[in-house]
C-alpha positions in Angstrom: 144.8 137.6 142.2 148.8 137.8 142.5 150.7 138.0 139.3 152.0 134.5 139.2 148.3 133.2 139.1 147.5 135.6 136.3 150.9 134.7 134.3 149.5 131.3 134.2 146.0 131.7 133.2 147.4 134.1 130.6 149.8 131.2 129.3 146.6 128.7 129.6 144.6 131.1 127.4 147.2 131.6 125.0 147.8 127.7 124.8 144.1 127.2 123.9 143.8 129.7 121.2 147.3 127.9 119.7 145.6 124.8 120.0 142.2 125.9 118.3 144.1 127.6 115.7 145.7 124.4 114.9 143.0 122.6 115.1 141.6 124.8 112.3 144.6 124.2 110.1 143.9 120.3 110.2 140.4 120.7 109.2 141.1 122.6 106.2 141.8 119.7 104.2 138.7 117.7 105.5 136.4 120.7 104.5 138.1 120.9 100.8 137.4 117.2 100.5 133.8 118.0 101.4 133.2 120.8 99.3 135.2 119.3 96.1 132.7 116.4 96.5 129.7 118.7 96.0 131.2 120.5 92.9 130.2 120.0 89.2 132.8 118.2 87.0 135.3 120.3 85.6 135.0 123.0 88.5 137.2 121.2 91.0 140.4 123.2 90.2 138.7 126.4 89.4 140.5 129.6 90.1 139.7 131.4 92.3 139.1 128.4 94.5 135.7 128.4 95.8 135.0 126.7 99.5 131.1 126.7 99.0 130.4 125.4 95.7 127.5 127.4 93.6 125.9 125.3 92.8 125.8 122.5 95.2 125.9 119.2 93.3 124.2 116.5 95.6 124.1 114.4 92.9 127.8 113.6 92.8 127.1 111.2 95.7 124.4 109.1 93.5 127.0 109.3 90.5 129.9 107.9 92.3 128.1 105.0 93.5 127.1 104.1 90.0 130.4 104.7 88.5 132.3 102.0 90.9 130.2 99.3 93.0 131.5 101.3 96.2 128.5 99.7 98.2 130.2 96.1 97.5 133.6 97.5 98.4 132.6 98.8 101.7 130.9 95.7 102.4 134.3 94.0 101.7 136.2 96.2 103.9 133.9 96.2 106.7 134.1 92.2 106.8 137.8 92.0 106.7 138.3 94.8 109.2 136.0 93.7 111.7 137.1 90.0 111.6 140.9 90.6 111.3 140.5 93.1 113.9 138.6 91.1 116.6 140.8 88.1 116.0 143.7 90.2 116.4 142.7 91.7 119.7 141.9 88.5 121.3 145.3 86.4 120.2 147.3 89.7 120.9 145.7 90.1 124.6 146.4 86.6 124.9 149.9 86.4 124.1 150.7 89.7 125.8 149.0 88.1 128.9 151.1 85.3 128.4 154.3 87.2 128.5 153.5 89.2 131.5 152.0 86.8 133.8 153.1 83.0 133.0 156.7 81.7 134.0 158.3 79.7 131.3 161.7 79.1 130.0 162.9 81.5 127.1 159.8 83.8 127.9 161.9 87.0 127.9 163.7 85.9 124.8 161.0 85.0 123.0 159.5 88.3 123.7 162.6 90.1 122.4 162.4 88.1 119.4 158.7 89.1 119.2 159.6 92.9 119.2 162.3 92.5 116.7 159.7 91.6 113.9 158.6 95.5 114.2 162.0 96.3 112.7 161.2 94.1 109.5 159.6 96.1 107.1 156.2 94.4 106.1 157.1 94.8 102.1 160.0 92.5 102.7 158.0 89.3 103.6 155.3 90.0 101.1 156.9 88.1 98.4 157.5 84.8 100.2 153.9 85.2 102.2 152.6 85.4 98.4 154.2 82.5 97.2 152.9 80.5 100.4 149.2 81.8 99.9 149.3 81.1 96.1 150.7 77.7 96.9 147.7 76.7 99.2 144.9 78.4 97.1 144.2 81.3 99.1 144.7 84.4 96.5 141.7 86.2 95.3 140.1 85.5 98.7 140.2 87.2 102.3 141.8 84.6 103.8 145.2 86.1 103.5 144.3 89.2 105.0 142.5 87.6 108.1 144.2 84.4 109.0 147.5 85.8 109.7 146.1 88.3 112.1 144.2 85.5 114.1 147.6 84.2 115.3 148.7 86.7 117.7 147.9 89.8 115.9 150.6 92.4 115.8 153.8 92.5 117.8 152.8 95.9 118.7 149.6 95.0 120.1 151.3 92.0 122.1 153.5 94.6 123.5 150.8 97.0 124.2 148.6 94.4 126.2 151.7 93.1 128.0 152.6 96.3 129.2 149.1 96.6 130.5 149.1 93.2 131.9 152.1 94.1 134.0 150.0 96.7 135.9 147.2 93.9 137.3 148.4 92.6 140.5 149.6 89.3 140.4 147.5 88.6 143.6 144.4 88.3 141.4 146.0 85.5 139.4 147.0 83.7 142.9 143.3 84.2 144.2 141.8 82.9 141.0 144.2 79.7 141.0 143.1 79.2 144.6 139.5 78.9 143.7 140.6 76.5 140.8 140.8 78.7 137.6 143.1 78.0 135.0 145.6 80.6 133.0 142.9 80.8 130.2 139.8 81.4 132.8 142.1 83.9 134.3 142.9 85.7 131.0 139.3 85.5 130.1 137.2 86.4 133.3 139.5 89.0 135.0 142.0 90.4 132.9 140.2 91.3 129.8 137.3 92.7 131.8 140.1 95.2 133.6 141.4 95.9 130.0 138.8 97.8 128.4 140.8 100.8 127.8 144.0 99.3 126.1 141.6 96.7 124.2 139.8 99.9 122.7 143.3 101.2 121.9 144.3 98.0 120.1 140.9 97.6 118.2 141.2 101.8 117.0 144.7 100.9 115.7 144.0 97.5 114.4 140.8 98.8 112.2 142.7 101.6 111.0 145.4 99.4 109.6 142.9 97.2 108.1 140.7 99.5 106.6 143.6 101.8 105.2 145.5 98.7 103.9 146.2 99.2 100.2 149.3 97.1 99.2 148.2 93.6 100.7 144.7 93.7 99.4 146.2 95.1 95.9 148.3 91.9 95.8 145.9 89.1 97.0 142.3 90.7 95.7 142.5 90.1 92.1 138.9 89.6 91.2 136.4 92.7 90.8 133.9 91.1 93.6 136.6 90.8 96.4 138.2 94.4 96.2 138.3 96.6 99.1 137.5 100.2 99.0 140.8 101.4 99.4 141.5 99.8 96.0 138.0 100.8 94.6 139.1 104.5 94.8 141.5 103.7 91.7 138.1 103.4 89.8 137.9 107.0 89.3 140.9 107.3 87.5 140.6 107.3 83.2 143.6 107.3 81.3 144.2 110.7 81.1 141.6 112.0 83.5 141.0 112.1 87.1 137.3 112.5 88.5 138.5 114.8 91.7 134.7 115.5 92.5 133.6 111.7 92.5 136.9 110.6 94.0 136.5 113.2 97.0 133.0 111.5 97.7 134.3 108.3 98.0 137.3 109.2 100.0 134.8 110.7 102.5 132.9 107.4 102.2 136.3 106.0 103.5 137.0 108.1 106.1 133.9 108.3 107.7 134.2 104.8 109.9 137.6 105.9 111.3 135.8 109.1 112.4 133.2 107.7 114.0 135.0 105.1 115.8 137.7 107.4 117.2 135.2 110.1 118.4 133.1 107.2 120.2 136.1 105.7 121.8 138.7 108.7 122.0 138.5 108.4 126.0 139.0 104.9 125.8 141.9 105.5 123.4 143.8 107.7 125.5 143.4 106.3 128.4 144.7 102.6 127.0 147.8 104.6 125.8 148.6 106.4 129.3 147.9 103.2 131.1 150.4 100.9 129.1 153.1 103.0 130.1 152.6 103.0 133.9 154.9 99.8 134.4 157.6 98.2 132.4 
């Protein structure tokens, strides 16, 4: 083994050690959340801090679900996130395919206009949207959190799918058109089956956004039976106190789907990010 090879191996080993240490550092908040969720009330902020609670209060999980209707809020969040994500992914992929493979007047200008919406903060349009949805009677329903995402998803999702669709050979479209397929059939039968990595990326990003969204559910969902779990976390705060152990229980319950989704689809997620940058 020459000196250059030994130096490379030493560098790789040092990088792996550094990455492991960084991973442990990022895991500390999660471990502390789990530890706090198992502590007795009043001992969450005890000094010196204890990572392993003594005793372990497993009943905190039962009490947390009794204090706040977490199961109901969880079901609401799952419904909103799944439906809005599915509709957003489908419509954004359809729009992205159109911008990439169809030819029509003003296509590039319309796509540029779509991208400019990324520079507009969502909080700016919140009041006009609320007035509109209030006028048509959608306040205190799930519709304001779902319907807008069924009209093309997000501009970033459209951009992401367009970048991937540009890597799909145009010859596939031409061959399908010779066989009598239209644009919609080509998108559904040819492009979507090839786009699993980027679709997984769009689904993960979309689901994470809807699941963690706090501002819009807070504005639109005013009734106690339609709240999401992100809003439900406020239920553990009293006038002058905060039940940290029960709040950590609810936070873990809220975090679990995101962790499971990412670990199940992380390979597709990475592939989707890489593949969308192959052609511009």
